[in-house]
C-alpha positions, 0 to 999 in steps of 0.5 A, spaced: 549 440 498 547 447 498 545 452 503 538 455 503 538 462 507 533 462 512 528 467 509 524 467 516 530 472 519 529 477 513 526 483 514 520 485 510 519 491 512 526 494 511 526 499 505 532 499 501 537 503 498 532 503 492 527 507 497 521 502 498 520 495 501 518 489 497 510 490 499 511 497 496 515 494 490 510 488 489 504 494 489 507 498 484 509 492 479 501 490 480 504 483 483 496 480 486 499 474 488 506 476 491 501 483 494 496 477 498 503 474 499 506 479 504 500 482 507 497 475 509 502 470 510 509 474 512 504 480 515 509 485 512 506 492 514 501 495 509 504 502 513 510 502 512 513 509 508 518 510 503 523 514 502 519 518 499 513 518 504 508 513 500 505 508 503 503 501 499 496 503 499 498 510 495 502 506 491 496 502 489 492 508 488 497 511 483 498 504 479 490 504 479 490 496 479 483 495 483 485 488 486 490 491 489 487 496 492 482 491 495 487 486 498 490 492 502 483 495 504 482 487 506 488 488 511 485 491 518 492 494 519 491 499 513 491 506 516 487 509 511 487 516 513 495 515 512 497 521 506 503 522 502 507 529 503 504 532 497 498 529 495 494 528 501 490 520 503 489 515 497 482 518 496 485 525 494 490 520 490 485 516 486 480 522 485 485 527 482 487 521 477 480 520 475 480 513 477 472 513 479 472 505 480 478 506 486 475 512 489 468 509 489 471 503 492 475 507 498 468 511 499 465 505 500 469 501 505 471 508 509 466 513 508 469 516 514 474 520 509 470 524 506 470 528 513 477 526 514 481 534 514 487 534 510 492 536 516 
């Protein structure tokens, strides 16, 4: 007889010693299926910041995997105005990296970002 851990008690929003949570890791590794599972089945908070101040959306933009960015945009809880301490918003990251597909996607989904002041 094996004792299976009760995974429903795990806090998947917790930032571990690596500085990230499981959603950060899924977005950063390009794992589309895991990202979708964490967002929509386990309801992991898409706005949790890692120890470096980066959100899962910013990590997804940095890795350049448009399908993961689309999943994060589909989640109405995502704060598109959130920004890193040094790189600005997800739109700033996409544009500065020259990723035109993700830049266009962000502008189509959130045109208000053009008017968002980077405080």
